[in-house]
N, C-alpha and C positions, 0 to 999 in steps of 0.2 A: 897377431894370431898366426900360428904355425900351419903351413899348407902341407897336407899329406899327399904324396904322389902315389896314386894307385896304378898297379900294373895289371892289365887284363891278360890272363894266360889263355887267349882264345883267338881264333881266326874268324869267328862267327860274325858276319855283318849285322845280325840281329842284336847280339849282345853289345856290340859297338854302338849301334843306333840307340839302344835303350839308355846306355850310360850318357851318351851325348844329349839325348832328349831331357834327361833330368839334371843336366849341368855338372856332371862329375868330371873333374880334371884327371885324365888318365893317359897312359901310353899302352901300346900293345906289344907284348912279347909272346909270340906264338909258342905254345908248348907242343913239342912233338911226341908227347906221351900217347901211346897207342891205347885208346879206350878199350876196356873190356866190354863186350856187348852181350854176353850170355851169363847165365847163372846155372848152377847145377840143379837146384830145386827151385822152380818158379813159384815164389810166394810174394805177397806184398812186401814183407820184411826184406826178402833177398833183393828185390828190385830197388827198394829204398837204400839199402846198404850199397848196392852197386853204383847208384847215382852219387852217393856221398863219397865213396872210395875214388871214383873217377875224378870228381871235382878236386878232392884233396891231392891226389897224385899229380894232376895237371899243375896245380898251384905250387906244390913242393918242387916240381921239376924246375920251375922258373926261380923259385926262392933259393934253391941250392946254387944258382949261378950269380946271385947278387950278394952284396954285403949289407945293404940296408934298403928297406922298402916294404910295402904291403902289396901282396899279390892276391888277385881274385881268380879263383877257378870255379867253373860251373859245368854241370853236365845235366842233360835232359834225356829222359827215357820215356817212350810212349808204350803203354801196355793196353792191349785190347783183346778180349776173349782169350786170355791166357797166352798171348803171344807178344813178344817184344817186337815193336815195329821200328826198324832202322830208318836211316835217311835214304831217300830215293837215290838210286845210282844214275838215273837219267829221266827224261820226261815220261817215257813209257812206264818205267817203274813207279813214278809218281802217280800215274793214273791207276795202276794196280792198287797202290796203297789207299788212294782216295776212294776207290770202289769198295775196298775192304772196310774202311772206317764209315762209309756212307750209312747214315741212319742209326749209328750205334753210339753208345757211350764208351769213352776210353779214358784212361787215367794218364796224366802227365806227371812224372816224378822229376823234380828239379833238385839236384844236389848243389850245394854252394859251399865253398871253402875260402876263408880268408887266412892268409899266412903272413904274419908280421915278422920280418927279419931285421935283426940289429946285431951285426957281428956274428958271434957264435950262438946267440940266443934266438930261438925260433918259437913263436906262439902260433897255434893252429886253432881255428874255430870252424867247425863243420856243422851244417844243418841241412834240412831238406823241407820241401813242401810237396804235397800231392794235390793236384787239381783234377776234378772230374769235368770232362768236356763232353757235352752232348752234341753230337754232329747231326744236324738236321738232314732229312732225306733230300738228296739232290737228284735232279733229272740227269739223264745221260748227256744232254746238251750242256748243262752246267758243269 
């Protein structure tokens, strides 16, 4: 049986942990692709497209550096009340974000891209998933 080496185009400790948890054989090659974080017109379709595009571009950046292999690129975008919520810059910013999400429903858009490279031949598969997250009301102490 042939073993396929997966290359994770991410520095995310959570993505690494998920792949390890399910027993996937992989290596990490951090993509230095600068994610786009905004859209011109904020719609569900534009955020979904943004997540897919970011995932694809991350994976392609690594695939373009190799001769053979399968690269996984992923992007996650949180949308709440018409606003894209970015990663917190520091603990204080994390508290601001948690207070904003507190007691509200938000959507998590996950874009995923698999790029299979063999010589000059490249195959790309891109998809997405949207998850509704209901954030329970937290106390200030929590």
